[in-house]
C-alpha positions as CSV (number, residue, x, y, z in Angstrom):
1,X,-191.7,143.2,156.8
2,X,-191.2,142.7,160.3
3,X,-191.0,138.9,160.0
4,X,-188.4,139.3,157.3
5,X,-185.9,141.4,159.4
6,X,-186.8,139.0,162.7
7,X,-185.7,135.9,160.2
8,X,-183.0,137.9,159.0
9,X,-181.5,139.0,162.3
10,X,-182.2,135.7,163.6
11,X,-180.1,134.0,160.8
12,X,-177.3,136.6,160.9
13,X,-177.1,135.8,164.7
14,X,-176.8,131.8,164.5
15,X,-174.3,132.3,161.4
16,X,-172.0,134.9,163.4
17,X,-172.4,133.4,167.2
18,X,-173.5,129.6,166.7
19,X,-175.2,128.9,170.0
20,X,-172.4,127.3,172.3
21,X,-169.5,127.9,170.2
22,X,-166.3,127.6,171.8
23,X,-162.8,128.6,169.8
24,X,-160.4,125.7,170.1
25,X,-156.7,126.5,170.9
26,X,-153.8,124.3,171.1
27,X,-152.5,122.6,174.6
28,X,-149.6,120.6,175.2
29,X,-148.9,118.1,177.7
30,X,-145.1,118.8,177.3
31,X,-144.1,115.8,179.9
32,X,-144.7,113.6,176.8
33,X,-144.8,116.1,173.8
34,X,-148.7,115.4,172.7
35,X,-150.6,118.3,171.7
36,X,-154.5,118.8,170.9
37,X,-157.3,121.6,170.4
38,X,-159.2,122.0,173.7
39,X,-161.8,124.8,174.3
40,X,-160.1,128.3,174.7
41,X,-161.6,128.7,178.3
42,X,-160.1,125.8,179.7
43,X,-158.5,125.3,182.9
44,X,-155.5,122.9,183.2
45,X,-156.2,120.8,186.4
46,X,-153.4,118.1,186.2
47,X,-149.9,118.9,184.0
48,X,-147.5,116.2,185.6
49,X,-146.3,112.8,184.6
50,X,-149.5,111.3,185.9
51,X,-151.5,112.6,183.3
52,X,-152.7,116.0,181.5
53,X,-156.4,117.0,182.7
54,X,-158.2,120.4,181.3
55,X,-161.5,121.1,182.1
56,X,-164.5,123.8,180.9
57,X,-168.2,124.0,182.3
58,X,-169.3,122.0,179.8
59,X,-165.8,119.5,178.9
60,X,-163.6,117.2,181.2
61,X,-160.5,115.8,179.3
62,X,-158.0,113.5,180.8
63,X,-154.7,111.9,178.7
64,X,-153.1,109.5,180.3
65,X,-149.9,107.6,178.9
66,X,-150.5,104.1,178.3
67,X,-147.1,102.8,179.9
68,X,-145.6,99.7,180.3
69,X,-148.6,98.1,178.4
70,X,-147.2,97.6,174.9
71,X,-150.2,97.3,173.5
72,X,-150.5,96.2,169.8
73,X,-152.7,97.9,167.0
74,X,-154.6,94.7,166.9
75,X,-155.5,94.7,170.9
76,X,-156.7,98.5,171.1
77,X,-160.1,97.8,170.5
78,X,-161.0,95.1,172.8
79,X,-158.8,96.8,175.9
80,X,-160.9,100.0,175.1
81,X,-164.2,98.2,175.4
82,X,-162.7,96.6,178.4
83,X,-161.7,99.8,179.9
84,X,-165.1,101.4,179.2
85,X,-167.0,98.0,180.7
86,X,-165.1,98.3,183.8
87,X,-166.1,101.9,184.0
88,X,-169.3,100.9,183.8
89,X,-170.0,103.3,180.8
90,X,-173.8,102.6,179.6
91,X,-175.3,102.8,176.1
92,X,-171.6,102.1,174.6
93,X,-171.1,103.0,170.6
94,X,-169.5,100.0,169.0
95,X,-165.7,100.3,169.0
96,X,-164.7,102.2,165.9
97,X,-160.9,102.5,164.4
98,X,-159.7,105.7,162.8
99,X,-156.0,107.2,161.9
100,X,-154.9,110.3,162.7
101,X,-151.2,111.5,160.8
102,X,-149.4,110.4,163.7
103,X,-151.6,107.6,165.5
104,X,-153.9,104.9,165.0
105,X,-156.7,105.2,167.1
106,X,-159.9,103.5,168.4
107,X,-162.7,105.0,169.8
108,X,-166.2,104.5,171.6
109,X,-168.9,106.6,173.0
110,X,-171.6,106.4,175.8
111,X,-173.0,107.5,179.1
112,X,-171.1,108.5,182.0
113,X,-173.6,108.6,184.6
114,X,-175.4,112.1,183.7
115,X,-173.0,113.1,181.0
116,X,-171.7,111.9,177.5
117,X,-168.5,110.1,177.3
118,X,-165.9,109.6,174.7
119,X,-163.1,107.0,175.1
120,X,-160.2,106.6,173.0
121,X,-156.6,104.9,173.0
122,X,-154.0,106.4,170.5
123,X,-151.1,104.4,169.5
124,X,-148.4,106.6,167.7
125,X,-147.4,104.8,164.2
126,X,-143.9,104.4,165.3
127,X,-145.1,102.7,168.0
128,X,-142.8,104.7,170.7
129,X,-146.0,105.4,172.9
130,X,-149.7,105.7,173.2
131,X,-152.6,107.3,174.9
132,X,-156.0,107.2,176.8
133,X,-157.9,109.5,176.3
134,X,-161.6,110.5,177.8
135,X,-163.7,113.4,177.1
136,X,-166.9,113.8,179.0
137,X,-169.5,116.4,177.9
138,X,-173.1,117.4,178.1
139,X,-175.0,117.1,175.3
140,X,-175.7,114.1,173.5
141,X,-174.9,115.5,169.7
142,X,-171.9,117.3,170.3
143,X,-169.5,117.0,167.5
144,X,-166.6,119.0,169.5
145,X,-165.4,116.4,171.5
146,X,-164.6,114.4,167.8
147,X,-162.9,117.5,166.8
148,X,-160.9,117.4,170.0
149,X,-160.1,114.1,169.7
150,X,-158.9,114.2,165.6
151,X,-156.6,117.6,166.6
152,X,-154.0,114.8,168.8
153,X,-150.4,115.1,167.7
154,X,-146.8,114.8,168.6
155,X,-145.0,117.8,168.8
156,X,-141.9,117.6,167.1
């Protein structure tokens, strides 16, 4: 009986409060009208025309405008690979393409020193702007960086 109660309690704890779970809330880089979901306990470190940087003890998210680069969709993958190589990202995944409602994107993952990182370029479908996104995090199998990346949108 005691084992059944312990197992039921453990299952209840995992369903009610997953370990390491954090709620995501929308945050907006008002200089360029781009928003995304980030952990609810973020600290905004930079909100300027130079960039938008938010962090928690687990995540460090950087967003920068791809200014004057006039990247074409066909160049996104090779350019992202180049920046990751320049930044000495190790154990790089292959570059994968993806699509969001307002963006075409490419991403890759790897190791940034002692942490994991997800790099991405997002190009607005109307080609009005593009963004570089970097998310560093601790746990290799963490799915939250993908959730964050997939939540990017332009404010109307």
